[in-house]
Each structure stands twice: as structure tokens, then as C-alpha cells.
C-alpha positions in Angstrom: 3.1 8.8 11.3 6.8 7.9 11.4 8.4 8.8 8.1 10.9 5.9 8.4 8.0 3.4 8.7 6.2 4.9 5.8 9.3 4.7 3.6 10.1 1.2 4.7 6.6 0.1 3.8 6.7 1.8 0.4 10.1 0.1 -0.2 8.8 -3.3 0.9 5.7 -3.2 -1.2 7.7 -2.0 -4.2 10.1 -4.9 -3.9 7.3 -7.4 -3.2 5.7 -6.3 -6.5 9.0 -6.7 -8.3 9.1 -3.0 -9.3 12.3 -0.9 -9.6 12.5 2.5 -8.1 12.9 3.9 -11.6 9.6 2.2 -12.7 7.6 3.6 -9.8 9.2 7.0 -9.9 8.4 7.2 -13.6 4.8 6.3 -13.2 4.6 8.9 -10.3 6.3 11.6 -12.4 9.0 12.1 -9.8 12.8 11.6 -9.7 14.0 8.1 -8.7 16.4 9.8 -6.2 13.4 11.5 -4.5 11.6 8.1 -4.3 14.7 6.6 -2.7 14.8 9.5 -0.2 11.1 8.8 0.7 11.9 5.1 1.1 14.9 5.9 3.2 12.9 8.1 5.5 14.7 11.4 4.7 11.8 12.9 2.8 8.0 12.8 3.3 6.0 12.8 0.1 3.4 15.5 -0.6 -0.2 14.3 -0.7 -0.3 14.2 -4.6 3.0 12.2 -4.7 1.7 9.9 -1.9 -1.5 9.2 -3.9 0.6 8.6 -7.0 2.8 6.1 -5.2 -0.3 4.3 -3.8 -1.8 4.1 -7.3 1.5 3.0 -8.8 1.9 0.2 -6.3 -1.8 -0.6 -6.2 -1.8 -0.4 -2.4 -4.2 1.3 0.0 -3.0 4.5 1.7 -4.1 3.1 5.1 -1.7 0.2 4.8 1.2 2.6 4.1 0.2 5.0 6.9 0.0 2.4 9.7 2.9 2.9 12.1 3.1 -0.6 13.5 2.0 -3.9 12.2 2.6 -7.2 13.9 4.1 -10.1 11.9 0.7 -11.8 12.1 -1.1 -8.8 10.7 1.4 -8.6 7.9 1.0 -12.2 7.0 -2.8 -12.0 7.1 -2.8 -8.9 4.9 -0.5 -10.7 2.4 -2.7 -13.8 2.4 -5.8 -11.7 1.8 -4.1 -9.7 -0.9 -3.1 -12.9 -2.7 -6.7 -14.2 -2.5 -8.0 -10.9 -3.6 -5.8 -10.8 -6.7 -6.9 -14.3 -7.7 -10.6 -13.6 -8.1 -12.8 -12.0 -10.6 -13.9 -8.3 -10.2 -17.5 -9.5 -9.5 -16.3 -11.7 -6.7 -14.1 -8.8 -5.4 -17.2 -6.6 -5.4 -19.2 -9.3 -3.5 -16.4 -9.8 -0.9 -16.1 -6.0 -0.5 -19.9 -5.7 0.1 -19.8 -8.6 2.7 -16.9 -7.0 4.5 -18.7 -3.6 4.6 -21.9 -5.2 5.9 -20.0 -7.0 8.7 -18.1 -3.9 9.7 -21.3 -1.7 9.6 -23.1 -4.3 11.7 -20.4 -4.3 14.3 -20.4 -0.5 14.5 -24.1 -0.4 15.5 
């Protein structure tokens, strides 16, 4: 994992969500300066801080930990994310079950 990439993704997601560094750092119970250092790639968050950031931004850890994403992958992820946000919890559960079934079938 490249810490610059992690920080850039945290920063991008935070900005995409319209959150300030102060808001995210407050919800994570950390200093805003520390969050900016993480986003700038000079610090790597501890596991509890990383989980708090993921929860605060409502983003999966695997997305933040990926070192390289192509622009196509990024646009597909954003498109799916927007679709996901726009449906009811019951439809999210159904879609999640369908995705799991497909992935489990491919793994066999």
C-alpha cells in the first residue's frame, strides 16, 4: 500500500462527500492536522483511525486500500455508488445477495 495513494483517496472521497477535514476529524476523534497529514501522505493512520475514517466517510476499506485504479474503474465505482445510494435498504440487500451469488459461483 502506498501511503500517498491512501491519503489521496481519503481526500478525494471526503471532498466528493462535501465534508470538511474538521468534520471528518471530529467524527473520528482525531486532530484535523493529523487527518491532513494522512491525506498528504506524511502519516499512515492506525487501524482504529483507519476504520473510523471509513465509517465517517461511509466508504469500504478495500476501496481506500487499492493502490491503482483506472479511470474506467473509478467511474464505474462512482456510478454504482450513486445507484446504491438511491435505492431502499431491501433492494440493497437483494443486490448484495445477487452479487455474492455471482461471485461465489465464479469462484467454484
